[in-house]
C-alpha positions in Angstrom: -59.2 4.2 -62.6 -58.1 6.7 -60.2 -56.4 9.5 -61.6 -54.1 9.6 -58.3 -53.1 5.9 -59.5 -52.8 7.2 -62.8 -50.4 10.3 -62.8 -48.4 8.0 -60.5 -47.3 5.4 -62.4 -46.5 8.2 -65.1 -44.1 9.5 -63.0 -41.9 6.2 -62.5 -41.9 5.9 -65.9 -39.2 8.5 -66.5 -38.2 10.8 -69.2 -34.4 11.7 -71.0 -34.2 14.1 -68.0 -35.3 11.9 -65.6 -32.6 9.3 -65.8 -31.0 9.5 -62.2 -34.2 9.8 -60.6 -35.2 5.9 -62.4 -31.3 5.0 -61.6 -32.0 6.0 -57.6 -35.6 3.9 -58.3 -33.9 0.8 -59.6 -31.3 0.9 -56.4 -34.2 1.8 -53.9 -36.2 -2.0 -55.2 -32.5 -3.6 -55.1 -31.6 -2.3 -51.8 -35.4 -3.5 -50.2 -35.1 -7.1 -53.0 -31.9 -7.6 -51.5 -32.7 -7.0 -47.5 -36.1 -8.9 -47.8 -34.0 -12.4 -49.7 -31.3 -11.4 -46.7 -33.9 -12.2 -44.2 -35.3 -14.5 -45.3 -32.7 -16.7 -46.8 -31.0 -16.2 -42.3 -34.4 -17.3 -40.4 -34.5 -20.5 -42.6 -31.4 -21.0 -41.5 -31.8 -20.5 -38.3 -35.5 -21.7 -38.3 -33.4 -25.4 -39.9 -30.5 -24.9 -37.3 -33.2 -24.8 -34.7 -34.9 -28.0 -35.4 -31.6 -30.0 -36.5 -30.3 -29.2 -33.2 -33.9 -30.0 -31.9 -34.5 -32.9 -33.7 -30.9 -34.4 -32.7 -31.0 -33.7 -29.2 -34.1 -35.1 -29.3 -33.1 -38.6 -30.9 -31.4 -39.5 -27.8 -32.9 -38.0 -25.1 -36.7 -38.5 -24.6 -39.6 -35.9 -24.9 -40.2 -36.5 -20.7 -38.1 -38.0 -18.1 -38.9 -39.4 -14.2 -36.8 -39.4 -11.6 -37.4 -39.9 -8.2 -35.5 -37.3 -5.4 -32.2 -38.7 -4.3 -32.9 -42.6 -4.8 -33.7 -44.8 -7.5 -37.0 -46.4 -8.3 -37.8 -49.4 -7.5 -40.8 -50.1 -9.2 -40.0 -48.8 -12.3 -42.3 -52.1 -14.2 -45.5 -51.2 -12.2 -44.7 -47.5 -12.8 -44.1 -47.7 -16.4 -48.0 -49.9 -17.0 -49.5 -46.4 -14.3 -47.3 -44.0 -16.6 -48.4 -45.6 -20.1 -52.3 -45.0 -19.0 -51.4 -40.6 -19.0 -52.9 -39.5 -22.3 -50.7 -37.7 -24.6 -48.2 -40.5 -23.3 -47.1 -42.9 -26.6 -44.2 -44.7 -24.6 -41.9 -45.4 -21.6 -38.9 -46.5 -20.9 -36.3 -47.5 -17.7 -32.9 -46.0 -17.8 -29.9 -46.1 -15.6 -27.0 -43.0 -16.3 -23.8 -43.3 -14.8 -20.4 -41.9 -15.9 -18.2 -44.4 -16.4 -14.7 -45.2 -17.9 -14.3 -47.1 -21.6 -10.8 -48.6 -22.4 -10.0 -50.8 -25.8 -6.5 -51.9 -27.5 -5.6 -48.5 -27.6 -6.5 -46.6 -24.5 -9.0 -45.3 -22.1 -11.4 -42.3 -22.0 -13.9 -41.3 -19.7 -17.7 -41.9 -21.3 -21.6 -42.0 -20.2 -23.1 -45.6 -19.9 -26.3 -45.4 -19.9 -28.9 -49.1 -19.7 -31.3 -49.4 -22.0 -33.7 -51.9 -21.9 -33.7 -53.1 -25.2 -37.2 -54.0 -25.7 -39.0 -50.6 -24.8 -35.7 -48.2 -25.9 -36.8 -48.3 -29.7 -40.9 -46.5 -28.8 -39.2 -44.4 -27.3 -35.5 -43.0 -28.5 -34.3 -43.3 -32.2 -31.2 -45.1 -31.1 -32.7 -47.9 -33.6 -32.7 -45.2 -37.1 -28.9 -44.5 -35.5 -27.3 -47.5 -35.7 -24.2 -48.2 -38.8 -24.2 -51.6 -38.2 -25.4 -54.2 -35.6 -29.1 -54.0 -33.2 -30.6 -53.2 -30.3 -31.6 -57.1 -29.8 -28.1 -57.8 -29.8 -27.8 -56.4 -26.4 -30.8 -59.0 -25.1 -28.5 -61.9 -25.3 -25.9 -61.0 -22.8 -27.1 -63.6 -19.8 -24.5 -62.0 -17.8 -23.0 -66.2 -18.0 -19.3 -67.2 -17.4 -18.8 -68.4 -21.2 -20.6 -65.1 -23.3 -20.2 -61.8 -23.0 -22.8 -58.9 -22.9 -23.2 -56.8 -25.5 -22.8 -52.7 -25.3 -23.2 -50.3 -28.2 -20.4 -47.4 -28.6 -20.9 -44.0 -31.1 -19.0 -43.2 -34.2 -16.6 -40.9 -33.3 -15.9 -43.1 -29.6 -14.9 -46.3 -31.7 -13.0 -44.5 -33.8 -11.3 -42.9 -30.9 -10.7 -45.8 -29.0 -9.6 -47.7 -32.8 -12.6 -50.6 -31.8 -14.9 -51.7 -34.3 -17.4 -54.5 -34.5 -17.4 -57.3 -32.4 -14.1 -56.3 -30.6 -13.8 -56.3 -26.6 -13.7 -53.2 -24.2 -13.3 -53.3 -20.9 -15.8 -50.7 -18.6 -14.6 -50.1 -15.1 -16.2 -48.1 -12.6 -14.6 -46.2 -9.2 -17.4 -46.9 -7.2 -15.7 -51.1 -6.4 -15.4 -52.7 -2.8 -13.8 -51.6 -0.5 -10.2 -53.9 0.9 -7.3 -52.6 3.5 -5.4 -51.2 0.3 -7.9 -49.5 -0.6 -11.2 -49.1 -3.4 -10.7 -51.7 -5.9 -11.9 -50.3 -9.1 -14.9 -53.2 -10.6 -13.7 -54.1 -14.4 -16.6 -55.7 -16.6 -15.7 -57.3 -20.2 -17.7 -56.5 -23.0 -18.3 -57.4 -26.7 -18.9 -54.4 -28.9 -22.7 -55.6 -30.5 -22.9 -52.1 -32.2 -22.1 -48.3 -33.2 -24.1 -45.9 -33.8 -24.0 -42.3 -35.8 -26.7 -39.5 -33.7 -24.7 -36.7 -36.0 -24.3 -34.9 -33.4 -20.1 -35.3 -31.9 -21.5 -34.6 -28.2 -23.1 -38.1 -28.3 -21.1 -39.8 -30.5 -18.0 -39.9 -28.6 -19.0 -40.2 -25.2 -22.4 -42.6 -25.2 -22.4 -45.7 -25.0 -25.5 -48.5 -23.7 -26.2 -51.8 -22.4 -28.7 -53.5 -21.3 -30.6 -52.8 -18.4 -29.5 -56.3 -16.4 -25.1 -55.7 -17.1 -25.6 -51.9 -15.7 -27.8 -53.4 -12.6 -24.3 -55.9 -11.5 -21.8 -53.7 -13.0 -23.4 -50.8 -10.8 -24.7 -53.3 -8.0 -27.8 -50.7 -8.4 -30.3 -54.3 -7.3 -33.1 -54.4 -9.9 -34.3 -50.5 -9.4 -33.4 -47.8 -12.2 -32.3 -44.3 -12.3 -35.4 -43.2 -14.1 -38.3 -43.7 -16.9 -37.6 -41.8 -20.4 -41.3 -41.1 -21.9 -42.1 -40.4 -25.7 -45.8 -38.1 -25.7 -47.8 -37.5 -29.1 -47.5 -33.8 -28.9 -43.8 -32.1 -28.0 -44.9 -28.7 -27.3 -47.7 -30.5 -24.7 -44.7 -32.6 -22.8 -44.5 -29.1 -20.1 -48.3 -29.2 -18.9 -47.8 -33.7 -19.3 -44.7 -33.5 -16.7 -47.2 -31.2 -14.7 -50.1 -33.9 -14.5 -47.3 -36.8 -13.7 -46.3 -34.7 -10.7 -49.4 -34.4 -9.6 -50.3 -38.1 -10.7 -47.4 -39.5 -8.5 -47.4 -37.6 -5.8 -44.4 -36.0 -3.7 -41.4 -37.5 -4.3 -41.1 -37.7 -8.3 -39.8 -35.0 -10.7 -40.9 -34.7 -14.2 -38.4 -32.6 -16.4 -40.2 -32.0 -20.0 -37.7 -31.3 -23.3 -37.3 -28.0 -22.9 -36.9 -27.3 -19.3 -33.8 -29.6 -19.6 -32.6 -27.9 -23.0 -34.3 -24.2 -21.7 -30.6 -22.3 -22.2 -29.7 -23.1 -25.0 -33.2 -23.2 -27.1 -33.5 -19.9 -25.4 -29.9 -18.6 -27.1 -30.9 -19.5 -30.3 -34.4 -17.9 -30.2 -32.4 -14.3 -29.2 -29.7 -14.8 -32.7 -32.8 -15.1 -34.7 -34.7 -12.4 -33.3 -31.2 -10.2 -33.4 -30.7 -11.6 -37.1 -33.4 -10.5 -37.9 -32.9 -7.1 -36.3 -29.6 -6.8 -38.2 -31.3 -8.3 -41.0 -33.6 -5.4 -40.7 -31.0 -2.1 -40.9 -31.0 -3.7 -44.8 -34.5 -2.7 -45.7 -34.6 0.9 -44.1 -31.1 1.7 -45.7 -32.9 0.8 -48.6 -35.7 3.0 -47.3 -33.5 6.2 -47.4 -33.4 5.4 -50.6 -36.8 5.4 -51.5 -37.1 9.0 -49.2 -34.2 11.1 -51.2 -36.0 9.6 -55.1 -39.3 10.9 -53.5 -38.1 13.7 -52.9 -36.2 14.8 -56.1 -39.6 13.4 -57.7 -41.7 16.5 -55.4 -38.6 18.8 -56.9 -39.3 17.9 -60.3 -42.8 17.4 -60.8 -43.5 21.1 -57.8 -45.3 22.8 -61.6 -47.2 20.0 -61.9 -48.6 19.9 -58.3 -49.0 23.3 -58.7 -51.6 23.2 -62.2 -52.9 19.5 -60.0 -53.9 21.3 -57.7 -54.9 24.4 -59.6 -57.4 22.5 -61.8 -58.8 21.3 -58.5 -56.8 18.4 -56.7 -56.9 18.2 -52.8 -53.8 17.6 -50.5 -54.4 14.8 -49.7 -55.5 14.2 -53.3 -51.3 15.1 -53.9 -50.3 12.7 -51.0 -51.6 10.7 -52.8 -50.1 10.0 -55.7 -46.3 10.3 -54.0 -47.4 7.3 -51.5 -48.5 5.1 -54.6 -45.5 6.0 -56.0 -43.6 5.1 -52.9 -45.2 2.3 -52.9 -44.8 1.1 -56.0 -40.8 0.6 -55.3 -41.4 -0.7 -52.3 -43.7 -3.3 -53.4 -41.7 -4.9 -56.2 -38.9 -5.0 -54.2 -40.1 -6.9 -52.0 -41.5 -9.5 -53.9 -38.9 -10.0 -56.6 -37.2 -10.2 -53.1 -39.6 -13.1 -51.2 -39.2 -14.8 -54.9 -35.9 -14.2 -55.1 -34.7 -15.8 -51.4 -37.5 -18.5 -51.9 -35.9 -19.7 -54.7 -32.7 -19.2 -53.1 -33.7 -21.8 -50.0 -35.0 -24.7 -52.2 -31.6 -24.7 -54.0 -29.5 -24.5 -50.5 -31.4 -27.7 -49.3 -32.0 -29.4 -52.8 -28.2 -29.7 -54.0 -26.8 -28.8 -50.3 -23.8 -27.6 -52.0 -22.5 -25.2 -48.2 -20.6 -28.4 -45.8 -20.1 -27.9 -42.4 -17.8 -29.5 -40.8 -19.3 -32.2 -38.3 -17.0 -32.3 -35.3 -18.1 -28.1 -34.9 -21.3 -28.3 -36.1 -24.5 -30.9 -35.6 -25.5 -30.9 -38.8 -23.1 -31.8 -41.7 -25.1 -29.2 -44.7 -26.4 -26.3 -44.1 -30.2 -26.2 -42.9 -33.2 -25.1 -44.6 -36.3 -24.7 -42.9 -38.8 -21.7 -44.6 -41.6 -21.5 -42.3 -44.8 -19.3 -43.9 -45.1 -17.3 -40.6 -40.8 -15.8 -41.2 -42.0 -15.2 -44.9 -44.8 -13.1 -44.1 -43.6 -11.2 -41.8 -40.2 -10.0 -43.5 -43.0 -9.2 -46.1 -44.8 -6.8 -44.5 -42.1 -5.2 -42.2 -40.5 -4.6 -45.8 -44.1 -3.6 -46.7 -44.7 -1.6 -43.9 -40.7 0.0 -43.8 -41.5 1.6 -47.3 -44.6 2.3 -46.5 -43.6 5.2 -43.5 -41.1 6.2 -46.0 -43.8 8.1 -48.4 -44.4 9.7 -46.0 -42.9 12.9 -45.2 -42.0 13.6 -49.3 -46.0 13.0 -49.9 -46.5 15.8 -47.3 -43.7 17.4 -48.1 -45.6 17.3 -51.9 -49.0 18.3 -50.7 -47.7 21.8 -49.0 -46.9 22.5 -52.4 -48.1 25.9 -52.7 -49.2 26.5 -56.3 -49.3 30.4 -56.2 -46.0 30.6 -55.1 -44.8 28.1 -57.9 -46.3 29.4 -60.5 -45.6 32.9 -60.3 -42.4 33.4 -62.8 -44.4 30.5 -65.1 
């Protein structure tokens, strides 16, 4: 054992007259621990919120949306088969998108109408898993006969707003109706509720309604065409590269947008907020580092004569510096270790018991999301260690500059 480490350990074990210094050391350890714990918990919550929001968005929307600039797509069946040959693509499904008015027994409201292919949509989005009641296959039984009404699936909040339930009738109203001598007459189509879904995001649950492709094509009078194709890929983080490959393969006129590009502002804002929270909470560790500085300065003042004796016995200035650097590192490492353990423990409690509830019509989650990333924990631990290491440099340097002749002059 190096004597520097032995002496630094002895200095940490305060005697009765050094109790005040020990108290400040304890406060320093506590400050580092609280800062590290707060950083880990906040970063875990921010990561959980971002990942949860991403999953919610990708549960309703696809990884890639393929459209044709300025027009609908007529050859969508052949185009879908061609898309499925591209490496990295799992599934593809055609879609129709339109704004409409939905009316029920308790008035009406604006809604987003999406025409989907019940046979292929389940491989692209998670609508089937989000259904509270009903099924996607019920949309296939809308053969547009005079005896049978086409099916429609609506969001939970939309159904609550209109006070409608399973097997109730609703009406779709489109402003793009036929032109008559008295003006444009809205096109109306009566549908039957065959499913209610809940995505967990109020924005979607209160505005989305799904019908089959055939129903949407007839209602919007767009023949056998679609507005685009939704695509699911193996690796969501490769969606940008696959989008570029699709545009190159299909040629001019086709535009492929990946989920990152479509939600760039949202996820950039969340990333910036996470970085800002890290910087703000790192200041707690910085405040604790100032306590470490004050502790070491007081120890240096207290041990002035001891330092002079050590130097008289042949200890070098570098050895004296190491004694106090080791002491500061013990304080910082203890606080960091306690903080990491406390932060991981609190994250586990929050994740397991979920005792913090969130308002569902404000937040996309009903409970506080927590997801711990090893990289975040490592970053916090390394940052705390680096801050505490820097805090030891000045007091240790001051200790190394003690002149034995001056310190022992009156002894």
